[in-house]
C-alpha positions as CSV (number, residue, x, y, z in Angstrom):
1,M,-31.4,84.2,55.9
2,K,-33.4,85.0,52.8
3,N,-33.5,82.8,49.8
4,F,-32.7,84.7,46.6
5,K,-32.4,81.8,44.2
6,E,-35.6,82.6,42.3
7,G,-34.7,83.9,38.9
8,F,-31.4,81.9,38.8
9,P,-32.5,78.6,37.2
10,I,-29.0,77.0,37.5
11,F,-29.9,76.2,41.1
12,G,-32.5,73.8,39.9
13,E,-29.7,71.4,39.0
14,Y,-26.5,72.6,40.6
15,I,-25.0,74.0,43.8
16,Y,-23.4,77.1,42.3
17,A,-20.3,78.1,44.3
18,N,-18.4,79.7,41.5
19,T,-19.2,83.5,41.4
20,A,-15.5,84.3,41.7
21,S,-15.2,82.8,38.2
22,S,-18.4,84.0,36.7
23,G,-21.4,85.6,38.3
24,L,-24.9,84.6,37.3
25,I,-27.4,86.8,35.4
26,H,-30.9,87.2,36.8
27,E,-33.8,86.2,34.5
28,S,-35.2,89.8,34.6
29,V,-31.9,91.1,33.2
30,I,-31.9,88.4,30.5
31,E,-35.4,89.5,29.6
32,W,-34.2,93.1,29.2
33,R,-31.3,91.9,27.0
34,R,-33.7,89.9,24.9
35,Q,-36.0,92.9,24.3
36,H,-32.9,95.1,23.6
37,D,-31.9,92.9,20.7
38,I,-35.4,92.6,19.4
39,D,-35.6,96.4,19.3
40,F,-32.2,96.6,17.6
41,L,-33.3,94.0,15.0
42,N,-36.4,96.0,14.2
43,G,-35.1,99.5,14.6
44,A,-31.5,99.5,13.3
45,S,-30.3,103.1,13.3
46,M,-33.6,104.3,14.8
47,F,-32.8,102.0,17.7
48,R,-29.4,103.6,18.1
49,M,-30.9,107.1,18.3
50,A,-33.7,106.0,20.7
51,N,-31.2,104.5,23.1
52,A,-28.6,107.2,22.9
53,N,-28.9,107.9,26.6
54,T,-28.2,104.3,27.8
55,I,-24.4,104.8,28.2
56,G,-24.8,108.1,30.1
57,E,-27.5,106.5,32.3
58,T,-25.2,103.5,33.0
59,R,-22.3,105.9,34.0
60,A,-24.7,107.7,36.4
61,A,-25.9,104.4,37.8
62,V,-22.3,103.3,38.5
63,G,-21.5,106.6,40.2
64,T,-24.6,106.4,42.4
65,F,-24.0,102.8,43.4
66,F,-20.4,103.4,44.4
67,G,-20.5,107.0,45.5
68,C,-18.5,108.6,42.8
69,D,-19.0,111.9,40.9
70,V,-20.3,110.8,37.5
71,E,-17.7,113.0,35.8
72,N,-15.1,110.7,37.3
73,V,-16.6,107.5,36.1
74,A,-15.2,105.7,33.0
75,L,-16.9,102.8,31.4
76,V,-14.4,100.2,30.1
77,Q,-14.8,96.7,28.7
78,N,-12.8,95.1,31.5
79,F,-10.4,95.9,34.3
80,S,-7.3,94.9,32.5
81,L,-7.9,97.2,29.6
82,G,-8.5,100.2,31.9
83,L,-5.5,99.6,34.0
84,N,-3.2,99.4,31.0
85,M,-4.5,102.7,29.6
86,L,-4.0,104.3,33.0
87,L,-0.4,103.1,33.4
88,E,0.6,104.2,29.9
89,G,0.2,107.8,31.1
90,M,2.2,107.4,34.3
91,D,5.9,108.1,35.2
92,K,7.6,104.7,35.0
93,N,10.2,105.8,37.6
94,L,7.6,105.9,40.4
95,K,8.2,103.2,43.0
96,V,5.3,100.7,43.3
97,L,4.3,98.3,46.0
98,L,2.5,95.2,44.8
99,L,1.3,92.0,46.6
100,E,3.0,88.7,45.9
101,N,0.9,86.5,43.7
102,D,-1.9,89.1,43.3
103,Y,-4.1,88.8,40.2
104,P,-1.8,88.7,37.2
105,S,-3.5,91.6,35.4
106,V,-2.6,93.8,38.3
107,N,1.1,92.8,38.7
108,W,1.9,92.2,35.1
109,S,0.7,95.6,34.0
110,F,3.4,97.2,36.2
111,E,6.1,94.6,35.7
112,N,5.9,94.7,31.9
113,R,6.5,98.5,32.0
114,G,9.6,98.3,34.1
115,F,8.3,100.2,37.2
116,P,10.6,99.8,40.2
117,I,8.7,97.4,42.3
118,S,8.6,96.0,45.9
119,Y,6.5,93.1,46.9
120,C,4.5,92.5,50.0
121,K,3.6,89.0,51.4
122,I,-0.1,88.0,51.7
123,D,-0.6,86.4,55.1
124,V,-2.4,86.9,58.3
125,D,-0.5,90.2,58.8
126,L,-1.1,91.6,55.4
127,E,-2.0,95.1,56.5
128,E,1.1,95.3,58.8
129,N,3.2,94.0,55.9
130,I,2.0,96.8,53.7
131,R,2.6,99.5,56.3
132,S,6.1,98.2,57.0
133,K,7.1,98.3,53.3
134,I,5.7,101.8,52.9
135,E,7.5,103.0,56.0
136,A,10.8,101.4,54.8
137,G,10.8,102.7,51.2
138,Q,9.9,105.7,49.1
139,I,6.7,104.0,47.8
140,A,4.7,106.3,45.5
141,I,2.0,103.8,44.4
142,L,0.2,101.0,46.2
143,A,-1.6,98.7,43.7
144,L,-3.6,95.7,44.9
145,S,-6.7,93.7,44.6
146,L,-9.1,94.4,47.5
147,V,-10.0,90.6,47.6
148,Q,-7.5,88.0,46.5
149,W,-8.7,85.8,43.7
150,V,-7.1,82.6,44.9
151,N,-7.8,82.4,48.6
152,G,-10.3,85.2,49.2
153,I,-8.2,87.2,51.7
154,K,-9.8,90.6,52.0
155,V,-7.9,93.9,52.5
156,D,-9.2,96.0,55.4
157,V,-10.6,99.1,53.6
158,G,-10.5,100.9,56.9
159,F,-6.8,100.2,57.1
160,L,-6.3,101.9,53.8
161,S,-7.9,105.0,55.2
162,R,-5.6,105.0,58.2
163,L,-2.6,104.4,55.9
164,K,-3.6,107.3,53.7
165,K,-3.9,109.5,56.8
166,D,-0.3,108.8,57.7
167,F,1.0,108.9,54.1
168,P,-1.3,111.4,52.4
169,D,0.9,111.4,49.2
170,L,0.5,107.7,48.6
171,F,-1.4,106.9,45.4
172,I,-3.7,103.9,45.8
173,I,-4.9,101.9,42.8
174,A,-7.3,99.1,43.6
175,D,-8.7,96.2,41.6
176,G,-12.3,95.7,42.8
177,T,-13.3,92.9,40.5
178,Q,-13.6,90.4,43.4
179,F,-14.9,93.1,45.8
180,C,-17.4,95.3,44.1
181,G,-20.9,94.0,44.7
182,T,-20.0,92.3,48.0
183,S,-19.9,95.1,50.5
184,E,-21.4,98.6,51.1
185,F,-18.7,100.9,49.8
186,D,-18.4,104.7,49.2
187,F,-15.6,105.6,46.9
188,A,-15.7,109.3,47.7
189,S,-14.9,108.8,51.3
190,S,-12.5,106.0,50.8
191,A,-8.7,106.3,50.6
192,I,-8.6,104.8,47.2
193,D,-7.6,107.1,44.3
194,V,-8.4,104.7,41.4
195,L,-10.8,101.8,41.6
196,G,-11.4,99.6,38.6
197,A,-13.4,96.5,38.2
198,S,-14.8,94.0,35.6
199,S,-18.5,93.5,36.3
200,Y,-19.1,89.9,35.3
201,K,-18.5,88.4,38.7
202,W,-20.2,89.8,41.8
203,L,-22.1,92.5,40.0
204,L,-23.9,89.9,37.9
205,S,-23.6,91.9,34.7
206,G,-22.3,89.5,32.1
207,Y,-19.2,90.0,30.0
208,G,-17.8,93.0,28.2
209,N,-18.5,95.7,30.8
210,G,-16.6,97.3,33.7
211,F,-15.7,100.6,35.0
212,F,-13.0,102.8,36.6
213,L,-13.6,105.4,39.3
214,F,-11.2,108.3,39.8
215,K,-10.4,110.9,42.4
216,D,-9.4,114.3,41.0
217,R,-5.8,113.9,42.0
218,V,-5.3,111.1,39.4
219,K,-4.4,113.9,36.9
220,E,-1.2,114.5,39.0
221,F,-0.1,110.9,38.3
222,S,-1.3,110.0,34.8
223,R,-1.8,111.7,31.5
224,V,-3.8,109.4,29.4
225,E,-3.2,109.9,25.7
226,T,-5.9,107.5,24.5
227,I,-8.3,109.5,22.4
228,G,-11.2,109.1,19.9
229,F,-14.3,110.7,18.5
230,N,-16.5,109.2,21.2
231,A,-14.3,110.6,24.0
232,A,-15.0,114.1,22.5
233,G,-18.7,113.5,22.6
234,A,-18.7,113.1,18.8
235,N,-17.8,116.8,18.5
236,Q,-14.8,117.5,16.3
237,Y,-14.2,120.8,18.2
238,N,-13.7,119.1,21.5
239,Q,-10.4,117.4,20.8
240,Y,-8.6,119.4,23.5
241,K,-11.5,119.6,25.9
242,I,-11.8,116.0,26.9
243,R,-12.1,115.3,30.7
244,F,-9.8,112.7,32.2
245,A,-12.3,109.9,32.5
246,K,-13.6,110.2,28.9
247,H,-10.1,109.3,27.6
248,F,-11.0,105.7,28.7
249,E,-13.9,105.7,26.3
250,P,-12.3,106.6,22.9
251,G,-14.7,104.6,20.8
252,H,-18.4,103.6,20.8
253,L,-19.7,101.6,23.8
254,D,-22.1,98.7,23.4
255,T,-25.6,99.5,24.7
256,L,-26.3,95.8,25.3
257,N,-23.3,95.2,27.5
258,F,-23.3,98.4,29.4
259,G,-27.1,98.5,29.6
260,T,-26.8,95.1,31.2
261,L,-24.6,96.6,33.9
262,K,-27.2,99.3,34.5
263,Q,-30.0,96.7,34.8
264,A,-27.9,94.5,37.2
265,L,-27.1,97.5,39.4
266,G,-30.8,98.3,39.5
267,F,-31.6,94.7,40.5
268,M,-29.0,94.7,43.3
269,T,-30.2,98.1,44.5
270,A,-33.7,96.7,44.8
271,I,-32.5,93.9,47.0
272,G,-30.5,96.4,49.0
273,K,-26.7,96.8,49.4
274,Q,-27.0,96.4,53.2
275,E,-29.1,93.2,52.8
276,I,-26.4,91.8,50.4
277,T,-23.6,92.8,52.8
278,Q,-25.4,91.1,55.7
279,Q,-26.2,87.9,53.7
280,L,-22.5,87.6,52.7
281,K,-21.3,88.1,56.3
282,V,-23.5,85.1,57.3
283,L,-22.1,83.0,54.5
284,S,-18.5,84.0,55.2
285,D,-18.8,83.1,58.9
286,K,-20.5,79.8,58.0
287,G,-17.9,78.9,55.4
288,K,-15.0,79.7,57.6
289,K,-16.4,77.8,60.5
290,E,-17.2,74.6,58.5
291,F,-14.0,74.5,56.3
292,S,-11.8,75.4,59.3
293,A,-13.3,72.5,61.3
294,L,-12.3,70.1,58.6
295,G,-8.7,71.6,58.6
296,L,-9.0,72.6,54.9
297,L,-8.1,76.3,55.1
298,E,-4.7,77.9,55.2
299,D,-3.6,79.4,58.5
300,A,-3.7,83.0,57.1
301,V,-7.4,82.7,56.3
302,V,-8.2,81.0,59.6
303,S,-6.4,83.6,61.7
304,R,-7.7,86.8,60.1
305,K,-10.6,88.6,61.7
306,E,-12.7,89.1,58.6
307,H,-12.8,87.2,55.4
308,S,-14.6,87.3,52.1
309,T,-16.9,84.5,50.8
310,I,-14.1,83.0,48.7
311,F,-12.5,79.9,50.2
312,N,-9.7,77.8,48.8
313,I,-9.7,74.4,50.4
314,K,-7.0,71.7,50.4
315,G,-8.1,69.2,47.7
316,D,-6.8,67.2,44.8
317,D,-8.2,66.2,41.4
318,G,-10.1,63.4,42.9
319,L,-12.0,65.6,45.3
320,F,-12.7,68.1,42.6
321,Q,-14.1,65.4,40.4
322,H,-16.2,64.1,43.3
323,L,-17.7,67.6,43.8
324,T,-18.3,67.9,40.0
325,D,-20.0,64.5,40.0
326,N,-22.3,65.8,42.8
327,K,-23.2,68.8,40.7
328,V,-21.2,71.4,42.7
329,L,-19.8,74.1,40.4
330,C,-16.5,75.4,41.7
331,S,-12.9,76.0,40.4
332,Q,-9.5,74.6,40.9
333,R,-7.1,77.5,41.7
334,G,-3.6,77.3,42.9
335,I,-3.1,74.0,44.7
336,G,-6.6,73.7,46.0
337,I,-10.3,74.0,45.2
338,R,-12.0,77.4,45.3
339,F,-15.6,77.9,46.4
340,S,-17.2,81.4,46.2
341,F,-20.6,82.2,47.6
342,H,-22.9,85.2,46.7
343,F,-26.1,86.4,48.2
344,Y,-28.1,83.8,46.1
345,N,-26.3,81.1,48.1
346,T,-27.6,79.7,51.4
347,I,-26.3,78.1,54.5
348,D,-27.8,74.9,53.1
349,D,-25.5,75.1,50.1
350,I,-22.4,75.2,52.3
351,E,-23.7,72.4,54.5
352,R,-24.3,70.2,51.5
353,I,-20.9,70.9,50.1
354,V,-19.4,69.9,53.5
355,E,-21.3,66.6,53.4
356,I,-19.9,65.9,49.9
357,I,-16.4,66.7,51.0
358,K,-16.6,64.5,54.0
359,E,-17.4,61.6,51.7
360,R,-13.9,61.9,50.3
361,V,-11.8,63.3,53.2
């Protein structure tokens, strides 16, 4: 296993196991941000003109990284904002299937608008539960997070393709915030119709940037009314010529935040998406083995064939404080303690965390 900790100075003092809360930013990306703001300081409006292509280049970088036509990429400040804009243009009579206790920004966005909703239980048989619900009811939309924020249960993307083959009219909306940046993924060949994500976690891009990817059929389900001069390409004659994805970009976009996304995608591309996927598979297997041996994982996680690198273990305030005192950065989520490991983590990190836990359990 390679060690990718260089350029992430927090590892000099802490064991960082908290990417599901906030990803790190590499020193090279921070240096780019520093130079960006120095150039802005010195160039003012000249800087704006010189960097006019940054947003388009970021949009293209997202499309390339995730396998989506650049014309169907929208840059948004975060997932929640993008989903709310999408749903404002949708028929509120369409029946929706959600997952119980999914990320609030997913479920609340539908619930607050009065969509008719069914719920699916998240357990070892998650995929079978989804299929049963869709077979039983006239479900038009399936909306879910690809990786669950509390316990790290990961939806089988291959299952979604098989489901779409059997139910071709099903419209699938996915939150990829805890997924994008963890697995090789091609949007074009997937069953997902809309994929949105905030980029500050596994994509290591800091705050204030995210994206939405669309299949062409999205226009059958949503008519987004959001509009602004930027959406029209700053051309007053383009008011009625705005393509679907640009409705999600009504106003100016920050070259610092979205340029950071471009830089981070370049950094991860240099490492290699396959390399990252393989590294996370090793960490997932190691974490599952160690935490299972201690009896700290819920049955649904232990029994599933594949899992993410997010683990929620049984643990109280005392254990969380003990971990904090030993400079392990993690989060309390639900009734447990959540660890989340990215490619910059190592097997040694997990083994050290296990040693610390054993001191209290």
